[in-house]
C-alpha positions in Angstrom: 27.9 -18.4 36.2 24.2 -17.7 35.8 23.4 -14.9 33.4 21.2 -12.1 34.7 17.5 -12.4 33.6 15.9 -9.7 31.5 13.2 -8.0 33.5 9.9 -7.3 31.6 6.9 -5.6 33.0 3.6 -6.6 31.2 1.2 -3.7 31.7 -2.5 -3.4 30.8 -5.5 -1.2 31.8 -8.3 -3.7 31.7 -12.0 -3.2 30.9 -13.0 -6.5 29.3 -15.7 -9.1 28.9 -15.0 -12.3 30.9 -14.9 -14.7 28.0 -12.4 -12.5 26.1 -10.3 -11.8 29.3 -10.1 -15.5 30.1 -8.4 -16.2 26.7 -6.1 -13.2 27.1 -4.9 -14.2 30.5 -4.3 -17.8 29.3 -2.1 -16.5 26.5 -0.1 -14.5 29.1 0.5 -17.7 31.0 1.9 -19.3 27.9 4.5 -16.6 27.2 8.0 -18.0 26.9 9.7 -16.8 30.1 13.0 -18.5 29.6 15.8 -16.1 30.5 13.3 -13.5 31.6 11.7 -12.3 34.8 8.1 -11.5 33.9 6.0 -9.2 36.1 2.5 -7.8 35.6 0.7 -4.5 36.3 -3.0 -4.6 35.7 -5.4 -1.7 36.3 -8.8 -3.2 36.9 -11.4 -0.9 35.3 -14.0 -3.6 34.9 -17.7 -3.3 35.5 -18.2 -7.0 35.4 -17.3 -8.6 38.7 -16.4 -11.9 36.9 -13.6 -10.1 35.1 -12.3 -8.6 38.3 -12.3 -12.0 39.9 -10.3 -13.4 37.0 -7.6 -10.8 37.6 -7.6 -11.6 41.3 -7.2 -15.3 40.5 -4.4 -14.5 38.1 -2.6 -12.5 40.7 -2.8 -15.4 43.1 -1.6 -18.0 40.5 1.3 -16.0 39.1 4.4 -14.3 40.7 5.0 -10.5 40.6 1.5 -9.3 39.9 0.5 -5.7 40.8 -3.3 -5.3 40.6 -4.8 -1.8 41.1 -8.5 -1.0 41.1 -9.3 2.1 39.1 -12.2 3.1 41.3 -13.7 4.9 38.2 -16.9 4.4 36.3 -17.3 5.3 32.7 -19.6 4.1 30.0 -17.6 2.4 27.3 -19.7 1.3 24.4 -18.6 -1.8 22.4 -21.2 -3.5 20.3 -21.1 -6.0 17.5 -20.1 -3.4 15.0 -17.4 -1.2 16.5 -16.0 0.6 19.6 -16.9 4.1 20.6 -14.4 6.4 22.3 -14.9 9.8 23.8 -12.5 12.4 25.1 -12.8 11.4 28.8 -12.1 7.7 28.0 -9.0 8.6 26.0 -7.5 10.6 28.7 -8.5 8.1 31.4 -6.6 5.3 29.6 -3.7 7.6 29.0 -3.5 8.3 32.7 -3.6 4.6 33.4 -0.7 3.9 31.0 1.3 6.8 32.5 1.0 5.1 35.9 2.3 1.8 34.4 5.2 3.6 32.7 6.1 5.4 36.0 6.1 2.0 37.8 8.3 0.4 35.2 10.8 3.2 35.5 10.8 3.3 39.2 11.3 -0.4 39.5 14.0 -0.3 36.8 12.6 -2.9 34.4 14.5 -3.6 31.3 11.4 -3.5 29.2 7.8 -2.5 29.4 5.3 -4.4 27.4 2.0 -2.5 27.0 -0.7 -4.9 25.8 -4.5 -4.6 25.2 -6.6 -7.2 26.8 -8.5 -8.2 23.6 -5.4 -9.8 22.0 -4.1 -13.3 22.1 -0.3 -13.6 22.2 1.9 -16.2 20.7 4.4 -17.6 23.3 7.3 -16.0 21.4 5.8 -12.6 21.1 8.1 -10.8 23.7 11.1 -12.6 22.4 10.4 -11.5 18.8 10.0 -7.8 19.9 13.2 -7.9 22.0 15.1 -9.3 19.1 14.3 -6.3 17.0 16.6 -4.3 19.3 14.6 -1.0 19.0 13.6 1.6 21.6 10.0 1.2 20.8 8.6 -1.6 18.7 5.2 -3.3 18.1 4.0 -6.5 16.6 1.6 -5.8 13.7 -1.8 -7.3 14.0 -4.8 -6.8 11.6 -8.3 -5.8 12.6 -11.6 -4.8 11.1 -13.2 -1.5 12.4 -16.5 -2.7 11.1 -17.6 -6.3 10.2 -17.8 -5.6 6.4 -14.5 -3.5 6.2 -11.2 -4.8 5.1 -8.5 -5.7 7.6 -6.1 -3.0 8.5 -2.9 -2.9 10.6 -2.8 -1.1 14.0 0.1 1.0 12.8 0.1 4.2 10.8 2.3 6.9 9.3 0.9 10.3 10.3 -1.8 11.9 12.5 -4.3 9.6 14.1 -4.5 6.9 11.4 -3.1 8.1 8.0 -1.7 5.1 6.2 -0.1 6.7 3.2 2.9 8.8 2.5 2.1 12.5 2.2 4.3 15.7 2.6 3.2 18.8 4.5 0.8 20.8 2.4 0.7 18.2 -0.3 -2.7 17.7 -2.1 -3.4 14.2 -3.4 -6.1 12.8 -5.6 -8.2 9.9 -4.4 -6.3 7.7 -6.9 -2.9 8.8 -5.6 -4.0 8.2 -2.0 -5.2 4.7 -2.9 -2.0 3.8 -4.7 0.1 5.0 -1.7 -2.2 3.3 0.7 -1.9 -0.1 -1.1 1.9 0.4 -1.1 1.9 0.8 2.7 -0.3 -2.2 3.2 2.0 -4.4 1.0 4.9 -3.2 3.0 3.2 -4.0 6.3 2.5 -7.5 5.1 6.2 -8.1 4.3 8.0 -9.7 7.2 10.6 -7.5 8.8 11.0 -4.3 10.9 9.4 -1.3 9.4 9.5 2.4 10.5 6.1 3.9 11.2 4.7 7.1 12.7 2.3 5.5 15.2 1.5 2.2 16.8 -0.2 0.7 19.8 -2.0 -2.1 21.6 1.0 -4.5 21.5 4.1 -2.4 22.3 7.5 -3.1 23.8 9.4 -0.1 25.2 13.1 -0.4 26.2 14.4 1.2 29.4 17.1 2.7 27.1 14.5 4.8 25.3 15.5 8.5 25.7 11.8 9.5 25.7 11.2 7.4 28.8 14.1 9.0 30.5 12.6 12.4 29.9 9.3 11.3 31.3 11.0 10.0 34.4 12.8 13.3 34.8 9.4 15.1 34.9 8.0 12.6 37.4 11.0 13.2 39.7 10.6 17.0 39.8 
């Protein structure tokens, strides 16, 4: 008897340079699909027609690809130093991801894998995330926000990007903050599954997640 395949939707809003997008799409093609039914939902927010063409080609080469044009135009500044986000861009991308989440729920996928298009994935990435058996989990990757800055993980504990333990109303000295920050960094470099307060860019969400069920309830009403 053939076992039922795990259905995974890979979702990504995409505004990307062609040479980066090409490598990203190649890494998706190399994902281990054994025992899984992989589908894709891309929202094309590109200004460069070459990037849009790459997405169209991918949709022709692969099975189960949903490609949606955003039909929006915003200036997203990304130079050799850092990225610049504004309020409108944040909410636009949030709306895109809500669309992908709603599609995953409606089509009853077992998992939704939200991924940013400037990452390269190891073939076993989705397998590793599923094996953690968590409602929401993310692979840690390390990045520099400026060229001369130290590498930091894309996960945090509190607020937008606080990476040290602190209680409500607690005042810490710079020395205490640094000690706690270094402790967090050491922990994140230790292989295993670690609880954090926020994550992103490489996230697997299970259909069993109660938060997703509540979102779907709002969509239905």
